[in-house]
ROPAPA-681601 format. One line per field, with one value per residue: residue in one letter; x, y, z of N, C-alpha, C in turn. Coordinates in nm, 2 decimals. Layout:
res	c(a, ...)
n_px	c(X, ...)
n_py	c(Y, ...)
n_pz	c(Z, ...)
ca_px	c(X, ...)
ca_py	c(Y, ...)
ca_pz	c(Z, ...)
c_px	c(X, ...)
c_py	c(Y, ...)
c_pz	c(Z, ...)
***
This chain:
res	c(m, e, y, l, l, l, i, y, q, a, d, s, q, r, e, a, l, n, g, p, e, e, e, k, v, y, q, q, y, y, e, l, i, q, e, l, t, k, e, g, k, y, k, g, g, h, e, l, q, p, t, a, m, a, s, t, v, r, v, r, n, n, r, q, a, v, t, d, g, p, f, a, e, t, k, e, q, l, g, g, y, f, l, i, d, v, n, n, l, d, e, a, l, a, i, a, a, r, i, p, t, a, k, t, g, c, i, e, v, r, p, i, v, e, g, h)
n_px	c(1.50, 1.35, 1.07, 0.88, 0.56, 0.40, 0.07, -0.10, -0.37, -0.63, -0.83, -1.09, -1.15, -1.13, -1.34, -1.56, -1.62, -1.88, -2.10, -2.10, -1.87, -1.67, -1.66, -1.57, -1.31, -1.19, -1.21, -1.02, -0.79, -0.78, -0.75, -0.49, -0.33, -0.36, -0.24, 0.02, 0.09, 0.08, 0.30, 0.50, 0.58, 0.44, 0.46, 0.31, 0.07, -0.16, -0.47, -0.52, -0.68, -0.88, -0.73, -0.83, -0.83, -0.57, -0.28, 0.00, 0.32, 0.57, 0.89, 1.05, 1.32, 1.31, 1.04, 0.72, 0.49, 0.17, -0.03, -0.34, -0.41, -0.23, 0.13, 0.20, 0.04, -0.12, -0.26, -0.30, -0.32, -0.16, -0.28, -0.25, -0.05, 0.18, 0.41, 0.66, 0.87, 1.10, 1.29, 1.42, 1.42, 1.28, 1.09, 0.95, 0.84, 0.67, 0.48, 0.38, 0.24, 0.03, -0.13, -0.46, -0.52, -0.33, -0.44, -0.59, -0.46, -0.14, 0.16, 0.42, 0.74, 0.96, 1.28, 1.37, 1.59, 1.84, 2.00, 2.02)
n_py	c(-1.12, -0.86, -0.65, -0.35, -0.28, 0.00, 0.12, 0.35, 0.58, 0.81, 0.93, 0.99, 0.83, 0.58, 0.59, 0.62, 0.38, 0.15, -0.11, -0.37, -0.31, -0.26, -0.51, -0.66, -0.56, -0.62, -0.90, -0.94, -0.86, -1.05, -1.29, -1.24, -1.22, -1.48, -1.63, -1.53, -1.60, -1.88, -1.92, -1.85, -1.58, -1.37, -1.18, -1.03, -0.78, -0.50, -0.32, 0.02, 0.25, 0.53, 0.85, 1.05, 0.94, 0.94, 1.04, 1.27, 1.28, 1.50, 1.59, 1.86, 2.05, 1.91, 1.91, 1.77, 1.75, 1.69, 1.64, 1.63, 1.40, 1.30, 1.33, 1.47, 1.69, 1.56, 1.44, 1.16, 0.91, 0.71, 0.39, 0.13, -0.17, -0.42, -0.66, -0.82, -1.11, -1.16, -1.25, -1.04, -0.69, -0.67, -0.87, -0.78, -0.55, -0.65, -0.78, -0.56, -0.43, -0.60, -0.55, -0.46, -0.18, -0.05, 0.02, 0.25, 0.41, 0.43, 0.23, 0.22, 0.09, -0.03, -0.13, -0.33, -0.25, -0.46, -0.66, -0.50)
n_pz	c(-0.19, -0.01, -0.06, -0.02, -0.12, -0.17, -0.17, -0.34, -0.37, -0.46, -0.20, -0.27, -0.49, -0.38, -0.20, -0.37, -0.47, -0.53, -0.39, -0.55, -0.72, -0.53, -0.41, -0.62, -0.66, -0.40, -0.42, -0.63, -0.50, -0.30, -0.45, -0.57, -0.34, -0.24, -0.44, -0.44, -0.18, -0.19, -0.36, -0.19, -0.18, -0.07, 0.22, 0.40, 0.47, 0.46, 0.45, 0.49, 0.72, 0.61, 0.53, 0.69, 0.94, 1.01, 1.19, 1.23, 1.36, 1.48, 1.59, 1.71, 1.82, 2.06, 2.12, 2.09, 1.83, 1.72, 1.45, 1.27, 1.01, 0.71, 0.64, 0.40, 0.17, -0.07, -0.38, -0.41, -0.16, 0.08, 0.10, 0.17, 0.19, 0.06, 0.17, 0.02, -0.08, -0.31, -0.61, -0.74, -0.85, -1.09, -1.07, -0.85, -0.95, -1.15, -0.99, -0.85, -1.06, -1.09, -0.88, -0.79, -0.75, -0.90, -1.14, -1.10, -0.92, -0.79, -0.74, -0.52, -0.52, -0.30, -0.20, 0.09, 0.35, 0.42, 0.68, 0.91)
ca_px	c(1.50, 1.22, 1.02, 0.75, 0.48, 0.31, -0.04, -0.15, -0.49, -0.70, -0.94, -1.22, -1.17, -1.16, -1.48, -1.66, -1.66, -2.01, -2.10, -2.04, -1.74, -1.59, -1.65, -1.48, -1.17, -1.15, -1.19, -0.90, -0.68, -0.78, -0.69, -0.35, -0.27, -0.36, -0.14, 0.16, 0.12, 0.11, 0.43, 0.60, 0.63, 0.37, 0.50, 0.21, 0.01, -0.29, -0.54, -0.51, -0.79, -0.87, -0.64, -0.90, -0.81, -0.43, -0.21, 0.14, 0.40, 0.70, 0.96, 1.14, 1.37, 1.27, 0.90, 0.64, 0.37, 0.08, -0.14, -0.43, -0.39, -0.10, 0.24, 0.20, -0.09, -0.11, -0.39, -0.31, -0.28, -0.12, -0.40, -0.22, 0.09, 0.22, 0.55, 0.69, 1.00, 1.11, 1.43, 1.48, 1.34, 1.18, 0.98, 0.87, 0.76, 0.57, 0.38, 0.32, 0.15, -0.09, -0.22, -0.57, -0.52, -0.24, -0.52, -0.65, -0.37, 0.00, 0.22, 0.56, 0.81, 1.08, 1.35, 1.39, 1.73, 1.87, 2.12, 2.02)
ca_py	c(-0.98, -0.81, -0.52, -0.30, -0.22, 0.10, 0.13, 0.49, 0.61, 0.92, 0.89, 1.01, 0.71, 0.47, 0.61, 0.62, 0.24, 0.10, -0.25, -0.47, -0.27, -0.28, -0.66, -0.71, -0.52, -0.70, -1.03, -0.94, -0.86, -1.18, -1.39, -1.21, -1.26, -1.63, -1.68, -1.50, -1.68, -2.02, -1.92, -1.81, -1.45, -1.27, -1.19, -0.96, -0.65, -0.45, -0.20, 0.12, 0.34, 0.66, 0.96, 1.13, 0.88, 0.95, 1.15, 1.28, 1.32, 1.56, 1.63, 1.96, 2.12, 1.83, 1.93, 1.69, 1.81, 1.60, 1.70, 1.54, 1.37, 1.26, 1.43, 1.55, 1.73, 1.51, 1.39, 1.02, 0.88, 0.57, 0.32, -0.01, -0.22, -0.56, -0.69, -0.94, -1.16, -1.21, -1.27, -0.92, -0.58, -0.70, -0.95, -0.69, -0.46, -0.73, -0.80, -0.43, -0.41, -0.69, -0.50, -0.39, -0.03, 0.01, 0.07, 0.37, 0.48, 0.39, 0.14, 0.26, -0.03, 0.01, -0.24, -0.32, -0.25, -0.59, -0.66, -0.41)
ca_pz	c(-0.15, 0.03, -0.11, 0.03, -0.22, -0.11, -0.25, -0.33, -0.44, -0.41, -0.11, -0.34, -0.58, -0.29, -0.14, -0.48, -0.51, -0.48, -0.34, -0.65, -0.77, -0.42, -0.39, -0.73, -0.62, -0.29, -0.47, -0.70, -0.40, -0.23, -0.54, -0.58, -0.21, -0.23, -0.53, -0.39, -0.06, -0.23, -0.41, -0.09, -0.20, 0.01, 0.36, 0.48, 0.41, 0.52, 0.40, 0.60, 0.73, 0.53, 0.58, 0.79, 1.06, 1.04, 1.27, 1.20, 1.47, 1.45, 1.71, 1.68, 1.94, 2.17, 2.14, 2.01, 1.77, 1.66, 1.37, 1.20, 0.87, 0.66, 0.63, 0.28, 0.10, -0.21, -0.43, -0.38, -0.03, 0.11, 0.14, 0.21, 0.15, 0.05, 0.19, -0.06, -0.09, -0.45, -0.65, -0.80, -0.88, -1.20, -1.02, -0.76, -1.04, -1.21, -0.89, -0.83, -1.17, -1.08, -0.77, -0.85, -0.74, -1.00, -1.25, -1.07, -0.84, -0.82, -0.64, -0.50, -0.49, -0.23, -0.14, 0.23, 0.39, 0.49, 0.76, 1.02)
c_px	c(1.36, 1.19, 0.89, 0.68, 0.38, 0.20, -0.10, -0.28, -0.56, -0.81, -1.07, -1.25, -1.20, -1.30, -1.59, -1.70, -1.79, -2.00, -2.04, -1.90, -1.64, -1.56, -1.56, -1.34, -1.11, -1.12, -1.06, -0.78, -0.67, -0.71, -0.54, -0.28, -0.26, -0.25, 0.00, 0.19, 0.16, 0.26, 0.54, 0.65, 0.56, 0.41, 0.40, 0.17, -0.12, -0.34, -0.53, -0.65, -0.77, -0.78, -0.70, -0.87, -0.66, -0.39, -0.06, 0.21, 0.53, 0.76, 1.07, 1.19, 1.32, 1.12, 0.82, 0.52, 0.30, -0.02, -0.22, -0.39, -0.25, 0.00, 0.22, 0.06, -0.07, -0.25, -0.41, -0.25, -0.24, -0.24, -0.38, -0.08, 0.09, 0.37, 0.57, 0.84, 1.02, 1.26, 1.50, 1.38, 1.24, 1.06, 0.89, 0.78, 0.65, 0.45, 0.30, 0.21, 0.03, -0.18, -0.33, -0.57, -0.42, -0.32, -0.58, -0.56, -0.23, 0.06, 0.37, 0.63, 0.94, 1.15, 1.37, 1.54, 1.75, 1.99, 2.13, 1.94)
c_py	c(-0.93, -0.67, -0.48, -0.24, -0.13, 0.13, 0.27, 0.50, 0.73, 0.87, 0.90, 0.89, 0.59, 0.48, 0.60, 0.48, 0.20, -0.05, -0.35, -0.43, -0.30, -0.43, -0.71, -0.68, -0.60, -0.85, -1.04, -0.94, -0.99, -1.29, -1.37, -1.25, -1.41, -1.68, -1.66, -1.57, -1.82, -2.03, -1.88, -1.67, -1.34, -1.29, -1.11, -0.84, -0.62, -0.33, -0.10, 0.20, 0.46, 0.76, 1.04, 1.07, 0.89, 1.06, 1.15, 1.34, 1.38, 1.60, 1.73, 2.03, 2.05, 1.85, 1.84, 1.76, 1.70, 1.67, 1.59, 1.52, 1.33, 1.37, 1.52, 1.58, 1.68, 1.45, 1.24, 1.00, 0.74, 0.50, 0.18, -0.05, -0.37, -0.56, -0.83, -0.98, -1.22, -1.21, -1.14, -0.81, -0.60, -0.78, -0.87, -0.60, -0.53, -0.76, -0.67, -0.40, -0.49, -0.64, -0.42, -0.24, 0.03, 0.07, 0.20, 0.46, 0.45, 0.31, 0.18, 0.13, 0.01, -0.11, -0.22, -0.33, -0.38, -0.57, -0.57, -0.47)
c_pz	c(-0.12, -0.02, -0.04, -0.09, -0.16, -0.21, -0.23, -0.42, -0.38, -0.32, -0.18, -0.43, -0.49, -0.23, -0.24, -0.52, -0.45, -0.44, -0.43, -0.69, -0.65, -0.40, -0.50, -0.70, -0.51, -0.33, -0.55, -0.61, -0.34, -0.32, -0.56, -0.46, -0.20, -0.32, -0.48, -0.26, -0.09, -0.29, -0.31, -0.10, -0.11, 0.16, 0.45, 0.41, 0.48, 0.45, 0.52, 0.60, 0.65, 0.60, 0.69, 0.93, 1.10, 1.13, 1.23, 1.32, 1.42, 1.58, 1.66, 1.81, 2.07, 2.21, 2.04, 1.96, 1.70, 1.58, 1.31, 1.06, 0.83, 0.66, 0.52, 0.23, -0.04, -0.25, -0.39, -0.24, -0.01, 0.17, 0.19, 0.16, 0.14, 0.09, 0.12, -0.05, -0.22, -0.49, -0.69, -0.82, -0.99, -1.16, -0.93, -0.84, -1.11, -1.12, -0.86, -0.94, -1.17, -0.96, -0.83, -0.85, -0.84, -1.12, -1.22, -0.98, -0.88, -0.71, -0.64, -0.46, -0.43, -0.17, 0.01, 0.26, 0.47, 0.58, 0.88, 1.14)
***
């Protein structure tokens, strides 16, 4: 079963990482991705640009409106994602807990709708 692991963290925490700290976090991500890839569980993922680079599109009454930034005003912003293929929710949750940002942010685990 496929799950999308949505990685959330406050932009300020992300920006506060200095060189050595940032390298350590990226190394942890790299090692986790390599391990999950070897096990056939990692299907893809990417880090996202900061929310200052985001745009939100809404269509109401057939009129398109584009605004800067993310949809919601929240402390933690979507910063990246993993797409994984695992046996069950428990396995997905265990992998989510291993994502480095889970220590400072949160990981939302969402099953992918299959068969569409």
